[in-house]
C-alpha positions as CSV (number, residue, x, y, z in Angstrom):
1,M,-25.7,-40.9,40.4
2,G,-25.2,-44.3,41.9
3,Y,-25.9,-47.8,40.5
4,T,-28.8,-49.9,41.6
5,S,-29.0,-53.6,41.7
6,K,-31.4,-55.0,39.1
7,R,-31.6,-58.6,40.2
8,G,-30.4,-58.5,43.8
9,R,-27.1,-60.3,43.1
10,R,-25.0,-57.2,43.7
11,P,-25.3,-54.4,46.3
12,N,-26.7,-50.9,45.4
13,E,-24.1,-48.1,45.1
14,Y,-25.1,-45.4,47.5
15,A,-24.0,-41.7,47.5
16,S,-20.9,-40.7,49.2
17,K,-21.2,-39.5,52.8
18,S,-18.2,-37.1,52.7
19,A,-18.2,-35.7,49.2
20,H,-20.0,-32.6,50.4
21,S,-16.8,-31.3,52.0
22,H,-15.4,-30.6,48.5
23,I,-18.4,-28.2,47.9
24,I,-18.2,-26.5,51.2
25,N,-14.5,-25.8,50.9
26,D,-14.7,-24.5,47.3
27,Q,-13.9,-20.8,47.3
28,S,-15.7,-20.0,44.1
29,L,-18.9,-21.5,45.4
30,Q,-18.6,-19.5,48.6
31,E,-18.2,-16.3,46.6
32,F,-21.2,-17.1,44.5
33,L,-23.5,-17.6,47.5
34,K,-22.3,-14.3,49.0
35,Q,-23.6,-12.5,46.0
36,C,-27.1,-14.1,46.1
37,N,-30.2,-12.4,47.5
38,L,-33.3,-13.9,49.1
39,P,-36.9,-12.6,49.2
40,K,-37.6,-10.0,51.9
41,F,-39.5,-10.8,55.1
42,A,-42.7,-9.1,55.9
43,S,-41.0,-6.8,58.4
44,E,-38.8,-5.5,55.6
45,V,-41.7,-4.7,53.2
46,T,-42.9,-1.1,52.7
47,L,-46.3,-1.0,51.2
48,D,-45.8,2.6,50.0
49,D,-43.8,1.2,47.1
50,C,-47.0,0.6,45.1
51,D,-50.6,1.9,44.8
52,R,-53.1,1.0,47.4
53,L,-56.8,1.7,47.2
54,I,-59.8,1.1,49.4
55,Y,-62.2,-1.4,48.0
56,Q,-65.9,-0.4,47.6
57,P,-68.4,-3.1,46.7
58,V,-70.7,-2.1,43.8
59,A,-74.2,-1.1,44.7
60,K,-75.8,-3.3,42.0
61,N,-74.0,-6.5,41.1
62,P,-74.0,-6.9,37.3
63,I,-72.9,-10.6,37.5
64,R,-75.7,-13.1,37.2
65,N,-73.6,-16.2,36.4
66,V,-70.1,-17.5,37.2
67,V,-68.1,-19.8,34.9
68,A,-65.0,-21.4,36.5
69,I,-62.5,-23.3,34.5
70,D,-60.0,-25.8,35.8
71,G,-58.0,-28.8,34.7
72,G,-56.1,-31.7,36.2
73,Y,-53.9,-34.5,35.0
74,T,-52.1,-37.6,36.2
75,E,-49.3,-39.6,34.6
76,V,-49.5,-43.4,34.9
77,A,-47.2,-46.2,33.9
78,V,-48.8,-48.8,31.6
79,Q,-45.6,-50.8,31.5
80,T,-43.2,-50.7,34.4
81,G,-40.6,-53.1,33.0
82,F,-38.1,-52.4,30.3
83,P,-38.9,-50.4,28.3
84,S,-41.2,-48.4,30.6
85,S,-44.2,-46.7,29.0
86,T,-46.4,-44.0,30.4
87,V,-49.5,-42.1,29.4
88,C,-51.2,-39.0,30.8
89,F,-54.9,-38.7,31.5
90,C,-56.1,-35.1,31.4
91,Q,-59.5,-33.7,32.4
92,I,-60.6,-30.1,31.9
93,G,-63.9,-28.8,33.2
94,A,-66.0,-25.7,32.8
95,L,-68.4,-25.2,35.8
96,I,-71.3,-22.7,35.6
97,F,-73.7,-21.6,38.3
98,S,-76.0,-18.7,39.1
99,I,-75.3,-16.1,41.7
100,D,-78.9,-16.3,42.7
101,D,-78.5,-20.0,43.5
102,L,-75.5,-19.2,45.6
103,D,-77.3,-16.4,47.5
104,G,-80.2,-18.7,48.1
105,L,-77.9,-21.3,49.7
106,A,-76.5,-18.7,52.1
107,K,-80.0,-17.9,53.4
108,Q,-80.9,-21.6,54.2
109,P,-80.2,-23.1,57.6
110,F,-79.5,-26.5,55.9
111,I,-78.3,-27.2,52.4
112,D,-80.5,-29.4,50.3
113,P,-78.5,-31.9,48.1
114,D,-80.7,-30.8,45.1
115,D,-79.7,-27.2,45.6
116,M,-76.1,-28.1,45.9
117,A,-76.3,-30.0,42.7
118,K,-77.1,-26.7,40.9
119,L,-73.6,-25.5,41.7
120,K,-72.1,-28.6,40.1
121,Q,-73.2,-28.2,36.5
122,I,-69.9,-29.0,34.9
123,Q,-68.9,-30.1,31.4
124,R,-65.8,-32.3,31.3
125,L,-63.4,-32.8,28.5
126,K,-61.0,-35.7,28.6
127,L,-57.7,-36.2,26.8
128,T,-55.3,-39.2,26.9
129,L,-51.8,-38.3,25.8
130,P,-48.8,-40.6,25.1
131,V,-45.9,-39.5,27.3
132,R,-43.1,-42.1,26.9
133,N,-42.5,-45.1,24.7
134,I,-46.0,-45.3,23.3
135,Q,-46.9,-45.0,19.6
136,F,-50.2,-43.7,18.4
137,K,-51.7,-45.5,15.4
138,N,-49.3,-45.3,12.4
139,E,-47.2,-42.4,13.7
140,S,-43.5,-43.2,13.6
141,T,-42.3,-40.9,16.5
142,L,-43.4,-39.8,19.9
143,V,-43.4,-36.2,18.7
144,N,-45.8,-37.0,15.9
145,S,-47.9,-39.2,18.2
146,V,-48.4,-36.3,20.7
147,R,-49.1,-33.8,17.8
148,K,-51.7,-36.1,16.3
149,T,-53.4,-36.7,19.7
150,I,-53.7,-33.0,20.5
151,H,-55.0,-32.3,17.0
152,N,-57.7,-35.0,17.3
153,F,-58.7,-33.6,20.7
154,F,-59.2,-30.2,19.1
155,C,-61.3,-31.7,16.3
156,Q,-64.0,-32.8,18.7
157,K,-67.2,-30.8,19.2
158,V,-68.0,-28.9,22.4
159,D,-71.6,-27.5,22.4
160,N,-71.9,-28.4,18.7
161,E,-68.8,-26.4,17.7
162,E,-65.3,-27.8,17.1
163,L,-62.5,-26.6,19.3
164,I,-60.2,-26.4,16.2
165,A,-62.6,-23.9,14.7
166,T,-62.3,-21.8,17.8
167,L,-58.5,-22.0,17.6
168,R,-58.5,-20.8,14.0
169,W,-60.9,-18.0,15.1
170,F,-58.5,-17.1,17.9
171,I,-55.2,-17.3,16.1
172,F,-56.2,-15.5,12.9
173,Q,-58.5,-13.0,14.8
174,E,-61.6,-13.8,12.8
175,Y,-63.7,-12.0,15.4
176,D,-62.3,-8.7,14.0
177,V,-60.1,-8.1,11.0
178,S,-58.7,-11.4,10.0
179,L,-54.9,-11.8,10.0
180,P,-53.7,-13.5,6.8
181,T,-50.7,-15.3,8.3
182,W,-49.4,-16.8,11.5
183,N,-45.6,-17.4,11.6
184,L,-44.8,-20.7,13.1
185,A,-41.5,-20.7,15.0
186,S,-40.3,-24.1,13.7
187,C,-41.5,-27.0,11.6
188,P,-42.1,-30.0,13.8
189,V,-40.7,-32.3,11.2
190,C,-37.7,-30.7,9.5
191,G,-37.0,-28.1,12.1
192,S,-36.9,-25.2,9.7
193,T,-37.7,-21.8,11.3
194,G,-40.1,-19.1,10.5
195,I,-42.8,-21.2,8.7
196,P,-45.6,-19.0,7.4
197,L,-49.1,-20.5,8.0
198,N,-51.4,-18.7,5.5
199,L,-55.1,-18.8,6.3
200,G,-55.9,-19.1,2.6
201,D,-53.7,-22.3,2.4
202,M,-55.3,-24.1,5.3
203,T,-57.1,-27.4,4.3
204,K,-60.5,-28.3,5.5
205,D,-58.8,-30.5,8.2
206,H,-57.1,-27.4,9.6
207,T,-53.7,-28.4,8.3
208,F,-50.9,-26.8,6.4
209,F,-47.8,-27.9,4.6
210,C,-44.2,-26.8,5.4
211,N,-42.7,-24.7,2.7
212,H,-39.4,-26.5,3.1
213,C,-40.1,-30.2,3.5
214,R,-43.8,-30.3,2.6
215,A,-44.6,-32.2,5.8
216,E,-48.1,-31.8,7.2
217,I,-48.4,-29.2,9.9
218,F,-51.4,-29.1,12.3
219,L,-53.0,-25.9,13.3
220,T,-52.4,-27.0,16.9
221,D,-48.7,-26.9,16.3
222,V,-48.9,-23.1,17.0
223,F,-48.6,-24.1,20.6
224,R,-45.0,-25.2,19.9
225,L,-45.3,-28.2,22.3
226,H,-43.3,-30.3,19.8
227,E,-40.2,-28.3,20.7
228,A,-40.2,-29.6,24.3
229,I,-40.7,-33.3,23.5
230,D,-37.7,-35.6,23.5
231,E,-38.0,-39.0,21.9
232,E,-36.0,-40.7,24.7
233,L,-37.0,-38.6,27.8
234,G,-40.6,-38.3,26.7
235,A,-43.3,-35.6,26.8
236,G,-43.6,-35.1,30.5
237,G,-42.2,-31.6,30.3
238,I,-45.2,-30.3,28.3
239,L,-48.0,-31.5,30.6
240,G,-48.3,-28.5,32.8
241,Y,-48.1,-26.1,29.8
242,L,-50.7,-28.1,27.9
243,I,-53.3,-28.1,30.8
244,T,-52.9,-24.3,31.3
245,T,-53.3,-23.8,27.5
246,L,-56.4,-26.0,27.3
247,E,-58.1,-24.2,30.2
248,Q,-57.7,-20.9,28.4
249,I,-58.7,-22.2,25.0
250,I,-61.9,-23.6,26.6
251,L,-62.4,-20.0,27.9
252,V,-62.0,-18.6,24.4
253,H,-64.4,-21.3,23.1
254,L,-67.1,-20.2,25.5
255,I,-66.5,-16.5,24.7
256,R,-66.8,-17.4,20.9
257,L,-70.1,-19.2,21.5
258,I,-71.5,-16.4,23.6
259,L,-70.6,-13.8,20.8
260,K,-72.3,-16.1,18.3
261,I,-75.5,-16.7,20.3
262,K,-76.0,-13.7,22.5
263,P,-73.2,-11.2,23.0
264,A,-75.1,-9.3,25.7
265,L,-74.5,-12.2,28.1
266,L,-70.9,-11.0,28.4
267,E,-72.3,-8.2,30.5
268,E,-73.4,-10.6,33.2
269,I,-71.0,-13.5,33.3
270,L,-67.8,-13.7,35.4
271,F,-65.2,-16.1,34.1
272,V,-62.8,-17.4,36.8
273,K,-59.7,-19.3,36.0
274,D,-57.6,-21.2,38.4
275,G,-54.1,-19.7,38.2
276,P,-52.8,-16.5,36.6
277,L,-54.0,-15.2,33.3
278,A,-50.9,-16.1,31.4
279,F,-49.4,-18.7,29.0
280,F,-46.1,-20.4,30.0
281,G,-43.2,-22.3,28.5
282,Q,-43.6,-23.3,24.9
283,T,-47.1,-21.9,24.7
284,A,-46.1,-18.4,26.0
285,N,-46.6,-16.9,22.5
286,M,-50.4,-17.4,22.9
287,H,-50.5,-14.4,25.3
288,R,-50.4,-12.0,22.3
289,P,-53.5,-13.3,20.5
290,M,-55.2,-13.5,23.9
291,R,-54.5,-9.8,24.7
292,S,-55.8,-8.9,21.2
293,L,-59.0,-10.7,22.0
294,V,-59.3,-9.0,25.4
295,N,-58.8,-5.6,23.8
296,F,-61.5,-6.4,21.2
297,L,-64.0,-7.4,23.9
298,F,-63.2,-4.3,26.0
299,K,-63.7,-2.1,23.0
300,H,-66.9,-3.7,21.5
301,H,-68.5,-5.7,24.2
302,N,-67.3,-6.4,27.8
303,L,-65.3,-8.9,29.8
304,Y,-65.4,-10.0,33.4
305,L,-62.4,-12.3,33.9
306,A,-60.2,-13.1,36.8
307,G,-57.3,-15.5,37.5
308,L,-57.1,-16.7,41.1
309,E,-53.8,-18.1,42.4
310,K,-53.7,-20.8,45.1
311,S,-49.9,-21.2,45.5
312,G,-46.6,-19.8,44.5
313,A,-44.4,-16.9,45.4
314,F,-47.1,-14.2,45.2
315,V,-49.5,-16.2,47.4
316,E,-46.8,-16.8,50.0
317,H,-46.0,-13.0,49.9
318,A,-49.6,-12.1,50.4
319,D,-49.8,-14.3,53.4
320,E,-46.6,-12.7,54.8
321,I,-48.0,-9.2,54.6
322,S,-51.6,-9.9,55.5
323,E,-51.2,-8.2,58.9
324,K,-49.9,-5.0,57.2
325,L,-53.0,-4.6,55.1
326,A,-56.3,-3.3,56.5
327,N,-59.5,-5.2,55.5
328,G,-60.9,-4.0,52.2
329,T,-57.5,-3.0,50.8
330,V,-56.3,-3.6,47.2
331,L,-52.6,-3.6,46.6
332,I,-51.8,-3.0,42.9
333,L,-48.4,-4.7,42.2
334,N,-45.9,-2.9,40.0
335,N,-42.5,-3.8,38.6
336,D,-40.4,-2.3,41.4
337,Y,-42.5,-3.9,44.2
338,I,-42.5,-7.4,42.6
339,Y,-38.7,-7.5,42.1
340,K,-37.9,-5.9,45.4
341,Y,-40.1,-8.0,47.7
342,I,-41.4,-11.1,45.8
343,L,-39.0,-12.2,43.1
344,P,-35.3,-11.7,43.8
345,G,-33.9,-9.5,41.1
346,K,-33.7,-6.0,39.7
347,A,-36.7,-4.4,37.9
348,D,-36.1,-3.3,34.3
349,P,-38.0,-0.1,33.7
350,T,-38.4,-1.0,30.0
351,T,-39.6,-4.6,30.6
352,P,-42.8,-5.2,32.6
353,Y,-43.1,-8.3,34.7
354,G,-44.5,-11.1,32.6
355,S,-44.2,-9.2,29.4
356,T,-43.7,-12.4,27.4
357,T,-46.3,-14.5,29.2
358,Y,-49.0,-12.4,30.9
359,Y,-52.0,-10.7,29.3
360,S,-52.9,-9.3,32.7
361,N,-51.5,-7.6,35.8
362,K,-51.6,-8.7,39.4
363,L,-53.0,-7.3,42.6
364,I,-53.4,-8.5,46.2
365,F,-56.9,-8.1,47.6
366,K,-57.8,-8.3,51.3
367,T,-61.5,-8.6,51.6
368,L,-63.7,-6.9,54.1
369,A,-63.9,-10.2,55.9
370,G,-60.1,-10.6,56.0
371,G,-59.6,-13.1,53.2
372,M,-56.4,-12.7,51.1
373,Y,-56.4,-13.3,47.4
374,V,-53.9,-12.9,44.6
375,V,-55.9,-11.8,41.6
376,S,-54.7,-11.2,38.0
377,L,-57.0,-9.2,35.8
378,P,-56.7,-8.7,32.0
379,T,-55.2,-5.4,30.9
380,S,-55.0,-3.7,27.5
381,R,-51.2,-3.7,27.4
382,N,-48.0,-4.6,29.3
383,M,-47.4,-2.1,32.2
384,T,-44.6,-1.6,34.6
385,N,-46.7,0.6,36.9
386,P,-50.4,-0.2,36.5
387,K,-53.0,2.1,38.1
388,E,-56.6,1.6,39.2
389,A,-58.0,3.0,35.9
390,D,-56.1,0.3,34.0
391,F,-58.3,-2.5,35.3
392,Q,-61.7,-2.6,33.7
393,N,-64.6,-3.7,35.9
394,L,-62.3,-3.8,38.9
395,S,-64.9,-3.1,41.6
396,A,-67.5,-5.5,40.1
397,I,-65.0,-8.4,39.9
398,L,-63.7,-7.9,43.4
399,T,-67.3,-7.7,44.7
400,N,-67.9,-11.1,43.4
401,V,-64.5,-12.5,44.5
402,E,-65.6,-11.6,48.1
403,K,-69.1,-13.0,47.5
404,L,-67.7,-16.3,46.2
405,K,-65.5,-17.0,49.3
406,C,-65.3,-20.6,50.4
407,D,-64.7,-21.4,54.1
408,M,-63.6,-25.0,53.4
409,Y,-60.0,-24.0,52.6
410,D,-57.7,-21.0,53.2
411,N,-58.6,-18.0,51.0
412,S,-60.5,-20.2,48.5
413,L,-63.4,-19.5,46.2
414,I,-66.4,-21.7,45.8
415,P,-66.2,-22.1,41.9
416,V,-62.5,-22.8,42.0
417,A,-62.8,-25.3,44.8
418,L,-65.8,-27.1,43.2
419,A,-64.2,-27.2,39.8
420,N,-61.0,-28.6,41.2
421,K,-62.9,-31.3,43.1
422,L,-64.8,-32.3,40.0
423,V,-61.9,-32.5,37.6
424,S,-58.7,-33.1,39.6
425,L,-57.2,-36.6,39.6
426,A,-55.8,-37.8,42.9
427,D,-52.6,-39.9,43.2
428,H,-54.6,-42.4,45.2
429,P,-56.8,-44.1,44.2
430,S,-57.3,-42.4,40.8
431,S,-53.8,-43.1,39.4
432,R,-54.0,-46.7,40.4
433,I,-57.4,-47.2,38.8
434,L,-56.3,-45.4,35.7
435,Q,-53.2,-47.4,35.5
436,K,-55.2,-50.7,35.5
437,F,-57.6,-49.2,33.0
438,A,-54.9,-48.1,30.6
439,K,-53.1,-51.5,30.8
440,S,-56.2,-53.5,30.0
441,A,-57.3,-51.1,27.3
442,I,-54.0,-51.2,25.4
443,Q,-53.6,-54.9,25.8
444,T,-57.0,-55.5,24.2
């Protein structure tokens, strides 16, 4: 890494124009590259390697309403000199609209703005997070500043119910037979491992105390985000994990409210999440309580839930093989197929794909109109070779995926496209405006 001139008195040091020759001529690097594999091209793919089925729309659509959940964030510098300081603005939204309203729009020659407004009933939640060289209130470290900020965010009310109460309900499985203890991987203060968080010891503020150092532990520390924050490098590495987690906790919150008010509504609501049904990075352990909740709902109520992917290896693969699939085909992806054609590697028959992150399984769906979608649907357990019977409400969900198609973008859905438009934060002009807003707010 070269030197840069700070005051213009000396020249910049640029990278060498010939140092690449030492890499090209290195025998060990040549041998390494010879042993690497790349993903297969469409011409090399054999679809017989996994189950295919012909999609049949349901005769009577059980879905009356659709809830789409999406989030966005942007990181801005509030001080660009030394030391530089950055914050992150996050926005998460839950959009709801009626299938009848959507059907009504399709029958009109022109769309009335008032009718379009019915499809934009969204509730937004905002979060500002310190990322680098910013201290929150009386907190002494960046780790504690981030922890306190996330805890305060969860203590706010959404539809007259605190998010932190939903997190407790979710973690300790209060919807069924309550679990007495959650084992926290590490204390965010002293670093001790295997910290038991006993439900009976939780304070009214949803906090605990470490059994080693007696430091205060927030319930939101179960996300383990503190493990990925560096006091010098900052908290930029947790932002993607945090947004994905918040989107799914909002989903859990809505499910909890429905169970509390009118459980029968779960029979007619389709939840759509932007991205796969999984938790990643430090928050990956959340997939276990999520699968427990899914199994409870499948057993005692019902659940229509789908994750729709817009980018990534699976979406690129679906686009590659689109010509090989007939319209109305569902390709259920298994371990062997995923590791043979999509992700370079070798399938382990004892370890399903995404076993430590996903509470779902993936499929590729080519609609009757030719649209290609990568869909993840919740399943009761990890499976290396899922079958049609393992996906509850499969036909009803795919019927609505096709119904919700959006012609504005390639293979997009109306609720996901709308939710993204209403919560995403563009680099320009949003980041510039937010930067000025943050600077003025902190200075005052």
